[in-house]
N, CA and C atoms as a LAMMPS dump frame, in Angstrom:
ITEM: TIMESTEP
0
ITEM: NUMBER OF ATOMS
345
ITEM: BOX BOUNDS ff ff ff
-5.0000000000000000e+02 5.0000000000000000e+02
-5.0000000000000000e+02 5.0000000000000000e+02
-5.0000000000000000e+02 5.0000000000000000e+02
ITEM: ATOMS id mol type element x y z
1 1 1 N 411.656 347.18 -357.145
2 1 2 C 411.945 346.318 -358.281
3 1 3 C 412.707 345.1 -357.769
4 2 1 N 412.237 343.925 -358.192
5 2 2 C 412.891 342.705 -357.729
6 2 3 C 414.24 342.523 -358.421
7 3 1 N 415.027 341.62 -357.876
8 3 2 C 416.353 341.351 -358.437
9 3 3 C 416.243 340.825 -359.864
10 4 1 N 415.25 339.989 -360.11
11 4 2 C 415.022 339.432 -361.445
12 4 3 C 414.658 340.533 -362.452
13 5 1 N 413.804 341.451 -362.019
14 5 2 C 413.418 342.572 -362.883
15 5 3 C 414.611 343.475 -363.174
16 6 1 N 415.426 343.691 -362.171
17 6 2 C 416.621 344.518 -362.363
18 6 3 C 417.604 343.835 -363.307
19 7 1 N 417.748 342.515 -363.189
20 7 2 C 418.605 341.758 -364.111
21 7 3 C 418.116 341.903 -365.542
22 8 1 N 416.815 341.754 -365.728
23 8 2 C 416.222 341.886 -367.064
24 8 3 C 416.455 343.289 -367.606
25 9 1 N 416.25 344.28 -366.755
26 9 2 C 416.456 345.686 -367.156
27 9 3 C 417.902 345.914 -367.591
28 10 1 N 418.846 345.378 -366.844
29 10 2 C 420.262 345.539 -367.183
30 10 3 C 420.619 344.809 -368.475
31 11 1 N 420.04 343.615 -368.681
32 11 2 C 420.288 342.88 -369.927
33 11 3 C 419.733 343.637 -371.13
34 12 1 N 418.539 344.209 -370.969
35 12 2 C 417.944 345.001 -372.05
36 12 3 C 418.792 346.23 -372.365
37 13 1 N 419.242 346.887 -371.312
38 13 2 C 420.076 348.076 -371.512
39 13 3 C 421.396 347.705 -372.19
40 14 1 N 421.971 346.577 -371.816
41 14 2 C 423.216 346.106 -372.438
42 14 3 C 422.989 345.798 -373.921
43 15 1 N 421.839 345.209 -374.237
44 15 2 C 421.524 344.9 -375.634
45 15 3 C 421.36 346.183 -376.445
46 16 1 N 420.708 347.162 -375.855
47 16 2 C 420.553 348.455 -376.541
48 16 3 C 421.914 349.11 -376.718
49 17 1 N 422.747 349.041 -375.693
50 17 2 C 424.085 349.637 -375.776
51 17 3 C 424.891 348.984 -376.904
52 18 1 N 424.812 347.676 -376.992
53 18 2 C 425.535 346.961 -378.052
54 18 3 C 425.034 347.41 -379.427
55 19 1 N 423.719 347.469 -379.585
56 19 2 C 423.132 347.855 -380.871
57 19 3 C 423.487 349.287 -381.226
58 20 1 N 423.394 350.195 -380.266
59 20 2 C 423.77 351.591 -380.509
60 20 3 C 425.239 351.658 -380.917
61 21 1 N 426.078 350.895 -380.242
62 21 2 C 427.505 350.855 -380.581
63 21 3 C 427.73 350.388 -382.008
64 22 1 N 426.992 349.352 -382.413
65 22 2 C 427.112 348.843 -383.781
66 22 3 C 426.658 349.886 -384.802
67 23 1 N 425.554 350.556 -384.521
68 23 2 C 425.053 351.594 -385.429
69 23 3 C 426.05 352.75 -385.513
70 24 1 N 426.568 353.178 -384.375
71 24 2 C 427.55 354.269 -384.366
72 24 3 C 428.81 353.872 -385.13
73 25 1 N 429.242 352.639 -384.948
74 25 2 C 430.434 352.152 -385.655
75 25 3 C 430.202 352.203 -387.167
76 26 1 N 429.027 351.737 -387.597
77 26 2 C 428.706 351.749 -389.031
78 26 3 C 428.611 353.181 -389.555
79 27 1 N 427.975 354.052 -388.789
80 27 2 C 427.856 355.46 -389.186
81 27 3 C 429.236 356.112 -389.256
82 28 1 N 430.089 355.783 -388.319
83 28 2 C 431.448 356.338 -388.305
84 28 3 C 432.207 355.924 -389.561
85 29 1 N 432.075 354.656 -389.93
86 29 2 C 432.738 354.179 -391.148
87 29 3 C 432.17 354.864 -392.389
88 30 1 N 430.852 354.97 -392.455
89 30 2 C 430.196 355.556 -393.628
90 30 3 C 430.503 357.037 -393.806
91 31 1 N 430.659 357.745 -392.69
92 31 2 C 430.814 359.207 -392.751
93 31 3 C 432.181 359.704 -392.286
94 32 1 N 433.089 358.759 -392.066
95 32 2 C 434.454 359.095 -391.634
96 32 3 C 434.45 360.012 -390.404
97 33 1 N 433.663 359.626 -389.428
98 33 2 C 433.573 360.341 -388.15
99 33 3 C 433.835 359.362 -387.023
100 34 1 N 434.017 359.89 -385.839
101 34 2 C 434.194 359.044 -384.662
102 34 3 C 433.136 359.383 -383.619
103 35 1 N 432.758 358.374 -382.852
104 35 2 C 431.826 358.558 -381.747
105 35 3 C 432.553 358.173 -380.467
106 36 1 N 432.566 359.073 -379.503
107 36 2 C 433.212 358.749 -378.233
108 36 3 C 432.341 357.772 -377.445
109 37 1 N 432.949 357.135 -376.475
110 37 2 C 432.191 356.208 -375.622
111 37 3 C 431.084 356.942 -374.874
112 38 1 N 431.348 358.197 -374.509
113 38 2 C 430.341 358.988 -373.796
114 38 3 C 429.122 359.252 -374.68
115 39 1 N 429.363 359.492 -375.96
116 39 2 C 428.254 359.73 -376.886
117 39 3 C 427.431 358.456 -377.039
118 40 1 N 428.098 357.33 -377.209
119 40 2 C 427.395 356.05 -377.327
120 40 3 C 426.579 355.795 -376.058
121 41 1 N 427.153 356.065 -374.908
122 41 2 C 426.446 355.871 -373.633
123 41 3 C 425.243 356.814 -373.527
124 42 1 N 425.404 358.062 -373.962
125 42 2 C 424.302 359.031 -373.903
126 42 3 C 423.169 358.633 -374.842
127 43 1 N 423.505 358.184 -376.037
128 43 2 C 422.479 357.728 -376.986
129 43 3 C 421.765 356.503 -376.421
130 44 1 N 422.533 355.595 -375.83
131 44 2 C 421.951 354.391 -375.218
132 44 3 C 420.956 354.771 -374.133
133 45 1 N 421.353 355.659 -373.252
134 45 2 C 420.484 356.077 -372.143
135 45 3 C 419.218 356.741 -372.666
136 46 1 N 419.366 357.591 -373.664
137 46 2 C 418.209 358.275 -374.254
138 46 3 C 417.261 357.262 -374.897
139 47 1 N 417.81 356.333 -375.663
140 47 2 C 416.987 355.313 -376.324
141 47 3 C 416.272 354.444 -375.288
142 48 1 N 416.985 354.059 -374.227
143 48 2 C 416.39 353.209 -373.197
144 48 3 C 415.242 353.932 -372.499
145 49 1 N 415.458 355.188 -372.151
146 49 2 C 414.396 355.968 -371.487
147 49 3 C 413.195 356.143 -372.41
148 50 1 N 413.451 356.385 -373.692
149 50 2 C 412.353 356.542 -374.644
150 50 3 C 411.563 355.243 -374.768
151 51 1 N 412.252 354.116 -374.763
152 51 2 C 411.571 352.816 -374.802
153 51 3 C 410.69 352.618 -373.572
154 52 1 N 411.174 353.05 -372.414
155 52 2 C 410.37 352.95 -371.19
156 52 3 C 409.104 353.798 -371.307
157 53 1 N 409.247 354.991 -371.852
158 53 2 C 408.088 355.876 -372.049
159 53 3 C 407.113 355.237 -373.03
160 54 1 N 407.649 354.705 -374.135
161 54 2 C 406.792 354.047 -375.123
162 54 3 C 406.03 352.888 -374.484
163 55 1 N 406.719 352.088 -373.694
164 55 2 C 406.078 350.923 -373.065
165 55 3 C 404.93 351.36 -372.158
166 56 1 N 405.163 352.395 -371.358
167 56 2 C 404.099 352.891 -370.471
168 56 3 C 402.928 353.442 -371.268
169 57 1 N 403.226 354.189 -372.338
170 57 2 C 402.163 354.737 -373.175
171 57 3 C 401.341 353.626 -373.832
172 58 1 N 402.029 352.627 -374.379
173 58 2 C 401.323 351.518 -375.026
174 58 3 C 400.426 350.781 -374.033
175 59 1 N 400.947 350.569 -372.84
176 59 2 C 400.161 349.911 -371.796
177 59 3 C 398.929 350.746 -371.45
178 60 1 N 399.104 352.051 -371.373
179 60 2 C 397.984 352.951 -371.066
180 60 3 C 396.937 352.946 -372.177
181 61 1 N 397.377 352.948 -373.431
182 61 2 C 396.435 352.914 -374.55
183 61 3 C 395.585 351.645 -374.494
184 62 1 N 396.222 350.513 -374.266
185 62 2 C 395.493 349.245 -374.195
186 62 3 C 394.536 349.243 -373.005
187 63 1 N 395.009 349.727 -371.886
188 63 2 C 394.174 349.762 -370.675
189 63 3 C 392.961 350.672 -370.89
190 64 1 N 393.18 351.814 -371.531
191 64 2 C 392.095 352.753 -371.804
192 64 3 C 391.024 352.095 -372.687
193 65 1 N 391.466 351.24 -373.599
194 65 2 C 390.538 350.528 -374.481
195 65 3 C 389.99 349.257 -373.819
196 66 1 N 390.291 349.093 -372.538
197 66 2 C 389.829 347.939 -371.757
198 66 3 C 390.328 346.617 -372.341
199 67 1 N 391.602 346.62 -372.749
200 67 2 C 392.239 345.422 -373.274
201 67 3 C 393.457 345.105 -372.426
202 68 1 N 393.852 343.843 -372.442
203 68 2 C 395.055 343.415 -371.729
204 68 3 C 396.249 343.333 -372.669
205 69 1 N 395.976 343.366 -373.968
206 69 2 C 397.009 343.181 -374.969
207 69 3 C 397.193 344.452 -375.788
208 70 1 N 398.434 344.83 -376.008
209 70 2 C 398.75 345.974 -376.867
210 70 3 C 398.515 345.538 -378.311
211 71 1 N 397.841 346.396 -379.072
212 71 2 C 397.53 346.062 -380.462
213 71 3 C 398.349 346.929 -381.424
214 72 1 N 398.276 346.567 -382.692
215 72 2 C 398.94 347.356 -383.732
216 72 3 C 398.383 348.78 -383.748
217 73 1 N 397.105 348.909 -383.468
218 73 2 C 396.496 350.248 -383.444
219 73 3 C 397.109 351.117 -382.339
220 74 1 N 397.468 350.506 -381.216
221 74 2 C 398.136 351.241 -380.139
222 74 3 C 399.494 351.758 -380.608
223 75 1 N 400.208 350.915 -381.329
224 75 2 C 401.534 351.302 -381.84
225 75 3 C 401.39 352.436 -382.846
226 76 1 N 400.385 352.352 -383.709
227 76 2 C 400.143 353.422 -384.683
228 76 3 C 399.826 354.73 -383.967
229 77 1 N 399.043 354.651 -382.913
230 77 2 C 398.702 355.839 -382.127
231 77 3 C 399.946 356.436 -381.48
232 78 1 N 400.799 355.583 -380.966
233 78 2 C 402.043 356.034 -380.337
234 78 3 C 402.93 356.79 -381.324
235 79 1 N 402.956 356.328 -382.561
236 79 2 C 403.863 356.883 -383.572
237 79 3 C 403.318 358.144 -384.245
238 80 1 N 402.136 358.556 -383.91
239 80 2 C 401.481 359.651 -384.629
240 80 3 C 402.244 360.973 -384.616
241 81 1 N 403.099 361.195 -383.633
242 81 2 C 403.836 362.468 -383.539
243 81 3 C 405.052 362.531 -384.45
244 82 1 N 405.486 361.405 -384.938
245 82 2 C 406.631 361.354 -385.851
246 82 3 C 406.133 360.894 -387.22
247 83 1 N 406.083 361.825 -388.158
248 83 2 C 405.541 361.509 -389.479
249 83 3 C 406.276 360.338 -390.123
250 84 1 N 407.6 360.385 -390.127
251 84 2 C 408.383 359.324 -390.766
252 84 3 C 408.123 357.98 -390.089
253 85 1 N 408.122 357.951 -388.77
254 85 2 C 407.868 356.706 -388.039
255 85 3 C 406.448 356.218 -388.291
256 86 1 N 405.5 357.123 -388.285
257 86 2 C 404.111 356.754 -388.512
258 86 3 C 403.923 356.143 -389.891
259 87 1 N 404.517 356.754 -390.911
260 87 2 C 404.422 356.222 -392.275
261 87 3 C 405.055 354.834 -392.341
262 88 1 N 406.22 354.682 -391.711
263 88 2 C 406.912 353.387 -391.705
264 88 3 C 406.054 352.319 -391.033
265 89 1 N 405.485 352.631 -389.9
266 89 2 C 404.661 351.669 -389.165
267 89 3 C 403.392 351.335 -389.947
268 90 1 N 402.79 352.326 -390.595
269 90 2 C 401.594 352.074 -391.408
270 90 3 C 401.918 351.089 -392.535
271 91 1 N 403.071 351.311 -393.192
272 91 2 C 403.47 350.419 -394.289
273 91 3 C 403.724 349.005 -393.784
274 92 1 N 404.467 348.897 -392.687
275 92 2 C 404.766 347.572 -392.132
276 92 3 C 403.492 346.857 -391.694
277 93 1 N 402.586 347.6 -391.098
278 93 2 C 401.322 347.024 -390.659
279 93 3 C 400.536 346.489 -391.85
280 94 1 N 400.503 347.247 -392.932
281 94 2 C 399.806 346.802 -394.142
282 94 3 C 400.466 345.55 -394.715
283 95 1 N 401.803 345.507 -394.7
284 95 2 C 402.516 344.318 -395.185
285 95 3 C 402.169 343.088 -394.356
286 96 1 N 402.16 343.246 -393.037
287 96 2 C 401.857 342.127 -392.139
288 96 3 C 400.428 341.648 -392.366
289 97 1 N 399.49 342.585 -392.488
290 97 2 C 398.099 342.205 -392.733
291 97 3 C 397.96 341.443 -394.045
292 98 1 N 398.651 341.906 -395.068
293 98 2 C 398.613 341.243 -396.381
294 98 3 C 399.177 339.819 -396.288
295 99 1 N 400.304 339.667 -395.569
296 99 2 C 400.907 338.352 -395.39
297 99 3 C 399.976 337.417 -394.617
298 100 1 N 399.337 337.956 -393.572
299 100 2 C 398.425 337.135 -392.769
300 100 3 C 397.228 336.67 -393.597
301 101 1 N 396.698 337.55 -394.438
302 101 2 C 395.576 337.169 -395.299
303 101 3 C 395.999 336.089 -396.281
304 102 1 N 397.203 336.223 -396.851
305 102 2 C 397.707 335.226 -397.798
306 102 3 C 397.885 333.875 -397.11
307 103 1 N 398.4 333.88 -395.878
308 103 2 C 398.573 332.626 -395.132
309 103 3 C 397.234 331.98 -394.812
310 104 1 N 396.254 332.791 -394.427
311 104 2 C 394.924 332.252 -394.133
312 104 3 C 394.305 331.639 -395.379
313 105 1 N 394.463 332.344 -396.5
314 105 2 C 393.915 331.842 -397.764
315 105 3 C 394.578 330.519 -398.147
316 106 1 N 395.905 330.466 -398.016
317 106 2 C 396.639 329.245 -398.351
318 106 3 C 396.223 328.101 -397.429
319 107 1 N 396.083 328.4 -396.148
320 107 2 C 395.674 327.389 -395.172
321 107 3 C 394.279 326.867 -395.497
322 108 1 N 393.39 327.774 -395.851
323 108 2 C 392.021 327.389 -396.184
324 108 3 C 392.009 326.513 -397.436
325 109 1 N 392.788 326.889 -398.449
326 109 2 C 392.874 326.105 -399.677
327 109 3 C 393.434 324.718 -399.41
328 110 1 N 394.451 324.637 -398.571
329 110 2 C 395.055 323.355 -398.217
330 110 3 C 394.035 322.469 -397.491
331 111 1 N 393.302 323.086 -396.556
332 111 2 C 392.296 322.35 -395.79
333 111 3 C 391.195 321.833 -396.715
334 112 1 N 390.726 322.664 -397.653
335 112 2 C 389.663 322.27 -398.562
336 112 3 C 390.115 321.162 -399.518
337 113 1 N 391.383 321.211 -399.925
338 113 2 C 391.879 320.191 -400.859
339 113 3 C 392.018 318.821 -400.193
340 114 1 N 392.147 318.79 -398.89
341 114 2 C 392.257 317.533 -398.136
342 114 3 C 390.889 316.855 -397.995
343 115 1 N 389.845 317.645 -398.103
344 115 2 C 388.498 317.086 -397.872
345 115 3 C 387.944 316.425 -399.051
């Protein structure tokens, strides 16, 4: 791994650590509990490793389909083992598709009105 890649990896891990810390802080306030630094670090490490696994899986799905780009369908496939995550991703995907169709329609209407 090059120095640049290692820098990026460390920055990503730091960002995840910060976010996990913020979530733990909010959860602690909401539930009157405390999270030790070791727990925050363990959650960070677990989340980071899971993200690495997800990235490799997504890359493999796209490669298997002979594509260079990861698609929404790849993400849906990845989430299939977690019902709650899969439902959430399906809903978000439908929302994005609906928004994209509305934007295309608006763009087409704007273009036609100019002619």
